[in-house]
Backbone atoms as SQL, in Angstrom:
CREATE TABLE atoms (id INTEGER PRIMARY KEY, chain TEXT, resi INTEGER, resn TEXT, atom TEXT, x REAL, y REAL, z REAL);
INSERT INTO atoms VALUES
  (1, 'A', 1, 'MET', 'N', -18.644, 22.864, -47.857),
  (2, 'A', 1, 'MET', 'CA', -17.781, 24.009, -48.058),
  (3, 'A', 1, 'MET', 'C', -17.416, 24.119, -49.529),
  (4, 'A', 2, 'ASP', 'N', -17.184, 25.350, -49.920),
  (5, 'A', 2, 'ASP', 'CA', -16.717, 25.543, -51.288),
  (6, 'A', 2, 'ASP', 'C', -15.188, 25.482, -51.316),
  (7, 'A', 3, 'ASP', 'N', -14.600, 25.731, -52.467),
  (8, 'A', 3, 'ASP', 'CA', -13.140, 25.646, -52.618),
  (9, 'A', 3, 'ASP', 'C', -12.394, 26.633, -51.728),
  (10, 'A', 4, 'ALA', 'N', -13.062, 27.730, -51.361),
  (11, 'A', 4, 'ALA', 'CA', -12.422, 28.742, -50.514),
  (12, 'A', 4, 'ALA', 'C', -12.612, 28.441, -49.024),
  (13, 'A', 5, 'GLY', 'N', -13.341, 27.360, -48.696),
  (14, 'A', 5, 'GLY', 'CA', -13.568, 27.005, -47.305),
  (15, 'A', 5, 'GLY', 'C', -14.803, 27.636, -46.700),
  (16, 'A', 6, 'LYS', 'N', -15.611, 28.321, -47.511),
  (17, 'A', 6, 'LYS', 'CA', -16.831, 28.959, -47.027),
  (18, 'A', 6, 'LYS', 'C', -17.938, 27.910, -46.883),
  (19, 'A', 7, 'VAL', 'N', -18.633, 27.919, -45.735),
  (20, 'A', 7, 'VAL', 'CA', -19.744, 27.000, -45.502),
  (21, 'A', 7, 'VAL', 'C', -20.886, 27.375, -46.432),
  (22, 'A', 8, 'LEU', 'N', -21.389, 26.388, -47.192),
  (23, 'A', 8, 'LEU', 'CA', -22.461, 26.650, -48.145),
  (24, 'A', 8, 'LEU', 'C', -23.838, 26.505, -47.512),
  (25, 'A', 9, 'PHE', 'N', -24.002, 25.573, -46.558),
  (26, 'A', 9, 'PHE', 'CA', -25.258, 25.440, -45.833),
  (27, 'A', 9, 'PHE', 'C', -25.019, 24.604, -44.583),
  (28, 'A', 10, 'THR', 'N', -25.946, 24.678, -43.654),
  (29, 'A', 10, 'THR', 'CA', -25.909, 23.847, -42.453),
  (30, 'A', 10, 'THR', 'C', -27.283, 23.225, -42.266),
  (31, 'A', 11, 'ARG', 'N', -27.321, 22.158, -41.475),
  (32, 'A', 11, 'ARG', 'CA', -28.593, 21.483, -41.219),
  (33, 'A', 11, 'ARG', 'C', -28.575, 20.992, -39.777),
  (34, 'A', 12, 'ASP', 'N', -29.626, 21.292, -39.031),
  (35, 'A', 12, 'ASP', 'CA', -29.795, 20.798, -37.681),
  (36, 'A', 12, 'ASP', 'C', -30.804, 19.663, -37.771),
  (37, 'A', 13, 'SER', 'N', -30.340, 18.426, -37.563),
  (38, 'A', 13, 'SER', 'CA', -31.186, 17.260, -37.791),
  (39, 'A', 13, 'SER', 'C', -31.143, 16.297, -36.619),
  (40, 'A', 14, 'GLN', 'N', -32.207, 15.526, -36.508),
  (41, 'A', 14, 'GLN', 'CA', -32.280, 14.472, -35.508),
  (42, 'A', 14, 'GLN', 'C', -31.429, 13.291, -35.965),
  (43, 'A', 15, 'ILE', 'N', -30.516, 12.818, -35.116),
  (44, 'A', 15, 'ILE', 'CA', -29.723, 11.637, -35.441),
  (45, 'A', 15, 'ILE', 'C', -30.526, 10.407, -35.053),
  (46, 'A', 16, 'VAL', 'N', -30.711, 9.505, -36.003),
  (47, 'A', 16, 'VAL', 'CA', -31.478, 8.281, -35.782),
  (48, 'A', 16, 'VAL', 'C', -30.540, 7.135, -35.401),
  (49, 'A', 17, 'THR', 'N', -29.439, 6.972, -36.146),
  (50, 'A', 17, 'THR', 'CA', -28.465, 5.911, -35.892),
  (51, 'A', 17, 'THR', 'C', -27.066, 6.474, -36.079),
  (52, 'A', 18, 'LEU', 'N', -26.187, 6.156, -35.154),
  (53, 'A', 18, 'LEU', 'CA', -24.789, 6.574, -35.273),
  (54, 'A', 18, 'LEU', 'C', -23.914, 5.446, -34.746),
  (55, 'A', 19, 'THR', 'N', -23.393, 4.650, -35.684),
  (56, 'A', 19, 'THR', 'CA', -22.511, 3.538, -35.350),
  (57, 'A', 19, 'THR', 'C', -21.318, 3.581, -36.305),
  (58, 'A', 20, 'GLY', 'N', -20.409, 2.639, -36.152),
  (59, 'A', 20, 'GLY', 'CA', -19.284, 2.543, -37.076),
  (60, 'A', 20, 'GLY', 'C', -19.707, 2.086, -38.458),
  (61, 'A', 21, 'ASP', 'N', -20.919, 1.526, -38.562),
  (62, 'A', 21, 'ASP', 'CA', -21.411, 1.000, -39.833),
  (63, 'A', 21, 'ASP', 'C', -22.500, 1.840, -40.482),
  (64, 'A', 22, 'GLU', 'N', -23.075, 2.765, -39.726),
  (65, 'A', 22, 'GLU', 'CA', -24.188, 3.547, -40.287),
  (66, 'A', 22, 'GLU', 'C', -24.333, 4.882, -39.573),
  (67, 'A', 23, 'PHE', 'N', -24.638, 5.913, -40.366),
  (68, 'A', 23, 'PHE', 'CA', -25.009, 7.224, -39.842),
  (69, 'A', 23, 'PHE', 'C', -26.309, 7.609, -40.530),
  (70, 'A', 24, 'THR', 'N', -27.375, 7.713, -39.758),
  (71, 'A', 24, 'THR', 'CA', -28.686, 8.054, -40.307),
  (72, 'A', 24, 'THR', 'C', -29.234, 9.264, -39.573),
  (73, 'A', 25, 'TYR', 'N', -29.713, 10.235, -40.338),
  (74, 'A', 25, 'TYR', 'CA', -30.374, 11.387, -39.736),
  (75, 'A', 25, 'TYR', 'C', -31.711, 11.613, -40.416),
  (76, 'A', 26, 'ARG', 'N', -32.607, 12.319, -39.733),
  (77, 'A', 26, 'ARG', 'CA', -33.982, 12.519, -40.181),
  (78, 'A', 26, 'ARG', 'C', -34.203, 13.987, -40.516),
  (79, 'A', 27, 'VAL', 'N', -34.851, 14.224, -41.646),
  (80, 'A', 27, 'VAL', 'CA', -35.219, 15.580, -42.052),
  (81, 'A', 27, 'VAL', 'C', -36.726, 15.648, -42.258),
  (82, 'A', 28, 'PHE', 'N', -37.291, 16.795, -41.952),
  (83, 'A', 28, 'PHE', 'CA', -38.720, 17.038, -42.089),
  (84, 'A', 28, 'PHE', 'C', -38.936, 18.138, -43.129),
  (85, 'A', 29, 'PRO', 'N', -39.598, 17.818, -44.257),
  (86, 'A', 29, 'PRO', 'CA', -39.854, 18.844, -45.263),
  (87, 'A', 29, 'PRO', 'C', -40.627, 20.037, -44.693),
  (88, 'A', 30, 'ASP', 'N', -41.574, 19.744, -43.799),
  (89, 'A', 30, 'ASP', 'CA', -42.349, 20.787, -43.113),
  (90, 'A', 30, 'ASP', 'C', -42.177, 20.555, -41.617),
  (91, 'A', 31, 'PRO', 'N', -41.404, 21.371, -40.938),
  (92, 'A', 31, 'PRO', 'CA', -41.146, 21.156, -39.510),
  (93, 'A', 31, 'PRO', 'C', -42.408, 21.086, -38.648),
  (94, 'A', 32, 'GLU', 'N', -43.507, 21.611, -39.150),
  (95, 'A', 32, 'GLU', 'CA', -44.771, 21.559, -38.407),
  (96, 'A', 32, 'GLU', 'C', -45.466, 20.209, -38.529),
  (97, 'A', 33, 'LYS', 'N', -45.064, 19.382, -39.497),
  (98, 'A', 33, 'LYS', 'CA', -45.687, 18.079, -39.729),
  (99, 'A', 33, 'LYS', 'C', -44.644, 16.988, -39.520),
  (100, 'A', 34, 'THR', 'N', -44.481, 16.562, -38.270),
  (101, 'A', 34, 'THR', 'CA', -43.436, 15.589, -37.962),
  (102, 'A', 34, 'THR', 'C', -43.811, 14.153, -38.333),
  (103, 'A', 35, 'ASP', 'N', -45.013, 13.946, -38.890),
  (104, 'A', 35, 'ASP', 'CA', -45.382, 12.603, -39.346),
  (105, 'A', 35, 'ASP', 'C', -44.879, 12.343, -40.767),
  (106, 'A', 36, 'VAL', 'N', -44.351, 13.376, -41.424),
  (107, 'A', 36, 'VAL', 'CA', -43.778, 13.228, -42.768),
  (108, 'A', 36, 'VAL', 'C', -42.290, 13.554, -42.669),
  (109, 'A', 37, 'TYR', 'N', -41.456, 12.554, -42.978),
  (110, 'A', 37, 'TYR', 'CA', -40.015, 12.754, -42.855),
  (111, 'A', 37, 'TYR', 'C', -39.265, 11.840, -43.809),
  (112, 'A', 38, 'PHE', 'N', -37.975, 12.147, -43.992),
  (113, 'A', 38, 'PHE', 'CA', -37.062, 11.336, -44.788),
  (114, 'A', 38, 'PHE', 'C', -35.874, 10.983, -43.910),
  (115, 'A', 39, 'ASP', 'N', -35.485, 9.719, -43.914),
  (116, 'A', 39, 'ASP', 'CA', -34.272, 9.304, -43.229),
  (117, 'A', 39, 'ASP', 'C', -33.157, 9.230, -44.266),
  (118, 'A', 40, 'ILE', 'N', -32.076, 9.924, -44.008),
  (119, 'A', 40, 'ILE', 'CA', -30.914, 9.939, -44.889),
  (120, 'A', 40, 'ILE', 'C', -29.894, 8.979, -44.275),
  (121, 'A', 41, 'ILE', 'N', -29.578, 7.913, -45.012),
  (122, 'A', 41, 'ILE', 'CA', -28.727, 6.846, -44.491),
  (123, 'A', 41, 'ILE', 'C', -27.377, 6.858, -45.202),
  (124, 'A', 42, 'HIS', 'N', -26.313, 6.929, -44.406),
  (125, 'A', 42, 'HIS', 'CA', -24.950, 6.877, -44.936),
  (126, 'A', 42, 'HIS', 'C', -24.291, 5.602, -44.417),
  (127, 'A', 43, 'THR', 'N', -23.698, 4.831, -45.324),
  (128, 'A', 43, 'THR', 'CA', -22.974, 3.616, -44.956),
  (129, 'A', 43, 'THR', 'C', -21.629, 3.609, -45.667),
  (130, 'A', 44, 'PRO', 'N', -20.647, 2.934, -45.088),
  (131, 'A', 44, 'PRO', 'CA', -19.329, 2.868, -45.741),
  (132, 'A', 44, 'PRO', 'C', -19.410, 2.187, -47.110),
  (133, 'A', 45, 'THR', 'N', -18.538, 2.582, -47.985),
  (134, 'A', 45, 'THR', 'CA', -18.483, 1.977, -49.308),
  (135, 'A', 45, 'THR', 'C', -17.024, 1.809, -49.709),
  (136, 'A', 46, 'ASP', 'N', -16.788, 0.932, -50.647),
  (137, 'A', 46, 'ASP', 'CA', -15.415, 0.754, -51.106),
  (138, 'A', 46, 'ASP', 'C', -15.269, 1.038, -52.608),
  (139, 'A', 47, 'HIS', 'N', -16.286, 1.721, -53.189),
  (140, 'A', 47, 'HIS', 'CA', -16.175, 2.030, -54.611),
  (141, 'A', 47, 'HIS', 'C', -15.187, 3.162, -54.841),
  (142, 'A', 48, 'ALA', 'N', -14.668, 3.216, -56.028),
  (143, 'A', 48, 'ALA', 'CA', -13.670, 4.234, -56.377),
  (144, 'A', 48, 'ALA', 'C', -14.301, 5.618, -56.394),
  (145, 'A', 49, 'GLU', 'N', -13.516, 6.599, -56.041),
  (146, 'A', 49, 'GLU', 'CA', -13.981, 7.982, -56.093),
  (147, 'A', 49, 'GLU', 'C', -14.210, 8.369, -57.542),
  (148, 'A', 50, 'PRO', 'N', -15.333, 9.052, -57.831),
  (149, 'A', 50, 'PRO', 'CA', -15.580, 9.469, -59.223),
  (150, 'A', 50, 'PRO', 'C', -14.496, 10.423, -59.706),
  (151, 'A', 51, 'SER', 'N', -14.178, 10.344, -60.968),
  (152, 'A', 51, 'SER', 'CA', -13.183, 11.250, -61.542),
  (153, 'A', 51, 'SER', 'C', -13.877, 12.314, -62.386),
  (154, 'A', 52, 'ALA', 'N', -13.204, 13.426, -62.570),
  (155, 'A', 52, 'ALA', 'CA', -13.759, 14.521, -63.378),
  (156, 'A', 52, 'ALA', 'C', -13.811, 14.086, -64.839),
  (157, 'A', 53, 'PRO', 'N', -14.843, 14.504, -65.551),
  (158, 'A', 53, 'PRO', 'CA', -14.945, 14.125, -66.969),
  (159, 'A', 53, 'PRO', 'C', -13.850, 14.725, -67.822);
């Protein structure tokens, strides 16, 4: 979402893993070729939030 709350994009993706420690989803650059894909993996982190320059 942008600052006004408007949705900028959406994605309908296959969920590969969904646990308290990991959220992974799969995207296909070409939906017709399901043998080529990227898994996007999100895991918890404890690093500080970046600050504006």
